[in-house]
N, C-alpha and C positions, 0 to 999 in steps of 0.2 A: 138158754142158747140154740139148743138145739131146734126149738121153735122161728127164732132167728133165722137159721139158716134152711128150714124148710119153707121160708117167706110166706108164716102164719104172722102176718103183723096185726091183723085185726083181734087175734088172742091175746097179744102181746101188749095191744093196747090196753085192752079190757083188763086183763091181768095186771099191769101196772096200775092203773087207775084203782082197782081194788085192794092191793098192796098200800097204796098212798093212804086209802080210808082209813084201812084196818089197823094200820100201824103206824101212824102217823104221830102218836104220841113216842114211841119207842123209837122213829128215825129222827127224833128230833134230840136225841140223846148223843153225844159227844162218843162213846162207843159204837156206836151205828154208823157212824160217818163213811165207811166202808160201802156198807150196805146200800145206804143211801146214793153213795156215788155210784154204786153199780145201775141202779136203778133210773138214775140220771144219764149215764153212757147208753145203757140199752135203747133209753127213748129217743137219745139223739140217732142211734143207731138206726132205728125203725124210720125216722125222719129223712136220714140223708138218703142222696140219690146213689152216691159214689163215693165210699167211707175214704177210699184211699187217696182222694182229691181232697179231702177235707182234714186240712192241717190241724185245727184247733182240736178235731174228735180226736182223731191219730196220737196228739200229745196226752189230752185224757185219759184214753186207753192205756197208756205206756205207764202213764202216773198209776193208774189203778192196778196195773199188773206188776209194776216194781213195789207197790204196797203190801200188794197180796205174796209176791215173792218173799219181802222182806222179813214178814209176820212168820211164814212159813219157817224159814230158815231159824228165827230167835224162839221157833215155837210159841207162839202166841194164839196159833190159832187150834193148839191141841188141846183138846178137854181133858183134864185130870178128874176121872173118874175116884180116887183113891182118897180125895179130901173130902 
């Protein structure tokens, strides 16, 4: 997200491609749906000229953020090191 705010789109595109290649097997698994969704949203953000006018992208961002908040509230994002 910091690279996005710095308008370093070339780096983001390069990194996204590398992540897709290196983690392609993991990203196909159901438990990595949110990570895959995050990558897709960031890719669309890079391509979008004015995000605030892109209603579909805003909807996808909100769905992603709602899921992150819900998992945080439910404690699903906390790693239990005592197991």
